[in-house]
N, C-alpha and C positions, 0 to 999 in steps of 0.2 A: 493882608488882602491884598496888597500889591504883588506880593510873592505868587500868592495862588494866581492871580488875573496873570501873571508872566507866562506861569506854568502852564495854565490853560490855553493861553495863545499858541505857545511852544509846541504843545501837543497836537493842536489843530494844525498848526502849518507842518509840521513833520508827517502826521497822518496822511495830510493831502499829497503832500510830496511822493510819500511812500504809494499811496493809493493810484496816482500816476506813473509810477515807475513800472514797466511793462516784465511781465515774466521774462526769467534767462532765455527761455527758448520761443518767444513770441516772434522774433525777426529772424530766426534760423531758417536756412532753405534746405529742405530735405530732398535726398534722392534715393531710389530703389537700387540696388547692386544685385543683379541676378548671375550667380557664377556658376558656369559647367552644367548646366542644365541640358545635356546632349546625348544623342542615341545611345551612345556605348554604355551609358548608366541603365538602360531599360531592358526587360526582358527581350531576348535576342541580340543583346549587344556583347561587348567583349569582355565588359566589366559590371556585371548586372548590381546593382543596389539593391539593400533591403528597403522595401517602401517606397522606391521612386516615382511609380505612377501618383501615389497618394501625395507625395511632396509636391510633385509639379503641378498638380490641381489645387493645392493649397497658394503654391506659388503664383498659378494664373490669377487668383482671386486678388493677392494682394497686388498683384500686375494692373489688374481691372482697377483697381481704386486709384492707385497712383496716376494711371492715365485720364480717368474723371476728374480727378483732382487736379490735373495739369501739373503735376510734379515730373521732375526730369528722372528719366529711366536709363540704366546703364547695364548693357548685356556683356557678360565678359564669357569668352570661348576659347576652350584650351585646345591647344594643337601639338602633341608630341614632337619633341625634337630628340630626344635622348635615344641613344642606339639601345637595344633591348625593350622598347617600350612596347606594350603591347595593346593599349588601346589609344584611341584618339589620335590614330596614325593620320597623316596627311593623305589626302587624296581618296579615303574611306567615306561612306556614310557615316560612320560613329560619329565625327565629328559635329554634324549638322545639331544645331540648336531644335530642341524638341519644339513639337508644333504649339503645346501649350504655353509656351512662353516665346514664341515669334517675334520679332522686334518688328516695330512698324516703322515707317518712313520717318528718317528725323532722328530717331533712337540711337545712341551712341552704341557702337558695338567695339569691343577690346579685345585684342587677341593676345594670348599670353601663352608662355612656355614654363612657366614655373607655378608652384601653388600660390606662393604671394602675387594677387592681382595687380600689385603697384611695380612689379619688379620688372624692369626693362620695358614698361609699356607707360602711355601718357595717361593714365586715369588718374594720377593725384593733379597734374597740370589742366587736366578736362576738369576736375570737379573745383580747383581754385579758381580756374578762369571763370566759372559760372555761380561763382559765391555760394557753393553748397558747403555747408558746414555738420550737416546732419545725414546720416547714412543708415539707410535698412539693408539687412541683407538676406537672401534667401537662395539655395542653390545644394551642390555636392561637391566634394565630400565634407560632411561637417568635422573630420576630424584631419581633415588635409588642408583643402583650399579656403573653406570657409575660416576655418581656425587662423590660419598664416593671414588671411588678407585681413580679417576683424582685429587683430592684434597690431599690424602695420598700421591700420586705419587710426586707431587708437592712439599710436606714437606720433601718428600725422597730426593729431589733435581734433580728430572727429569725434561727435557723440554718436555712437554706434547701438543699434537693435538688430537683433537677430531673430527671423521668425522660425521658432522651434519646429513646428510640424510642415514648414517649407523648404526643409534639409532633410537629407537622407545621407547612410552612411552603409557599411557594411560590417560582417563579423570580421574579426582580425584574430590573431594568434600572435600570445607574447609569452615568450620563454615556455613554448610547447603547451601554453594552455589556450583554449578558445575563448574570447570574450564577444559574446552576443552584441548585434549592431545595438539594440536599445539600450545596453549597457554603456556602450561606447559613445551613443548619441548622448544620454544624459551625463555622462562625466565630463564632456567636453564643454556642453552647454553649461554645466554648472561652474567649470574652471573659468569660463569665458564671463559668466554672470558676476563673478567673484569681482572683475577690475574692468574688464573689456568692453562689457556690451549687457545693453537690456535684454531682456530673455522674453518674448512675446508670442503668442499664438497667432494665426492669421487671423481668428474671429477679433481679437483684441485690436489688432491694427487696422481693420477695415471699419470697425465701429467707434474708434477713437476721435 
């Protein structure tokens, strides 16, 4: 009887302790990172992607959700500095951020020159200074800048989510074979989901 009473007391105490323990992500601060949704990726631009307009509209929905919730937003803008670059050229309209995700006053803008948004920028310092440890990503191109930045973010210890339909890419050619953009998109998202990120749709993000 004594052992039974002690066991019941132990279960009661420990159950209460676990019930009061917050979920792992309860106190995590989340930011939205919008990467390279710029004019050159849209029809009429120098490097048009497949589904760019549709992806931008989804990114716009996610952006509105984060703004309404008062969560931080970071806009990443690529400007090419490499010789031989054909898009995002300095001084051209193509580097402009698309109207669908235009930054508002007070939102951080990062200018980068490499696929990895952390490379030679103050992105990491900005996130750390603001206590951010969860990142949601939208943007372009899925198989280059999204891929490089998400992997870097994971290695820096951030919990990452990629909004699948708020990203876009294009057809690529590998060893003489054309790979459709949809295949490129699915392959890269599948690879990221294996270890680096949670993959969600815009609807899942705004209704969570």
